[in-house]
Structure formats: structure tokens, C-alpha cells
Phi, psi and omega in degrees: 000322180298329181301326185254006185303315185261010181283126178236129179242126177260110182263141178219136178211162176252132175287135178246126180283123181244154180289154174287170178301323180292334182264355191298315182299315179296320179298315180297317178298315183294334183250014179295131180299124181082000181080173180261120181291151175281154179288112180288350182254013184303321178296318178296318181295322181294330182266353186288159177298324180210138175220159181218134179232133182212152174234134178240130179244140179233123180282170169297138182227131175286131183296326178047063178300160184302324173229148180298162180297140180214146175212145173242123183240143178218132175257137176209123178054042178076005179247152185242132172238131179231129173257125182204154173273107183219151174267000187214068184299324180289324175294319176299318178299317178299318178296319178294319178300317181291315183298325185248005180053052181250154175279162184304320183285358179258000181233127179235120177251125179252113181265103180276169177299143177208163178290169183311128177267341178054038178084003186257001183244053178262327185269159188248030183300323180289321177297317180295316180295318177299319180294321177297315181294319179295323178295316180292320182280343184057037173200163181302142179225134172257131180235132179216145176276147170284171177300319179297316178297322177301316183283335181268321188267334187285159179279156182259157169293140185292146171287155182204161172227134177233124177254130179228144172213130181223157177219161178219160177272184183288351176261004178088006180276137178292128179252339174205151179212120180233128185218116176247126181247114181251106169081008182284347176089180186293341182265015181287168183288128175264139180289139177278358186255147172276000000 
């Protein structure tokens, strides 16, 4: 506690106006990189025996893992070992290597069993912070977020809008399939159709 007694931090930030939940889909469409393409098969769908058009919206979602992020860091002979619950131990190692300018053989990340991360335990901010504190304290340090810190500091699953339109002929064969995915990220559903 004495270490931080005279520490003063002056924080400054700019408020950014963000859309409400009701405005989110329109906002994502309006700000889609490269714009939202028009359906090149709209004419086919209009003439088809049967067609279906749907839009799916996904809000921002807090991953809310079963337990908050935690890391234990220890420095020994210029090498760093971190024990943490992570879905991405190699990515965490990369973040630690970059933060401390260490080579790969100087960083060891041990990913222990942990409760469901639900896609939220990929980044290594807690591992990096534990390592910084352990380096400053010159002894092992465990750092963990509270549930409130987990919900305030962690990243969210991206919000998204997906527009789909498909058509089929009178024999049930698919004649067109159009799928636009706005902002769902690299893990979104890929269409099995050409």
C-alpha cells in the first residue's frame, strides 16, 4: 500500500456517441467497410418457385466466463512463467514476448483447466499485468479480476447483422443463395453453397 500512496493518475477520455440497441443494425450497415453489396440474385429470387428473405441481428454480448480472468506470474533468471486460464496460450505467450521484448524460449505459459470462457479468454491482458507486477515486486504475483472488472474491462463478442435471401425451383433445388455478414468476425458461419 505504501508503494502507491503518493501515486496520482490524471485520466482523460473523449466520450464517443454510440448507437442504441434499436439503432445498432442500421449503424452497422451504414458503417460496413466497403458498403453493403446488393443481392446480385434478386431477379432470380423474384422469379423462383419459392424464396425466403431474412435478417438476423446479434447484439454485443459480454462473454461472462465462469470465473474472472486470473494469472500467476513468476520471473526467474530473466525468464517468465505465467499460469493462466486461457483459450489461446500461444497468443498469450506472443503478447508477453512483445510486452517484455523477450524471445520465445524465455516465456512459458501454462494453461491450466478453467471454466467456460465462451470465447472471451483469448487475450492476455491479465497475464501481462501479472508479469509487470511480478517484475516490479521481484517475486511471484497473482493478479485476478473481480466479476465487476471482468464485465467492465473485458472485450465483447461483436454485434452483427446478417442478411440472407435464398430461392429454389419447383423441384426443391436451390437456385440462389445470398448471404451478407456484417461485423460477425472471422468465426461467422460460412455458406456451404457456391
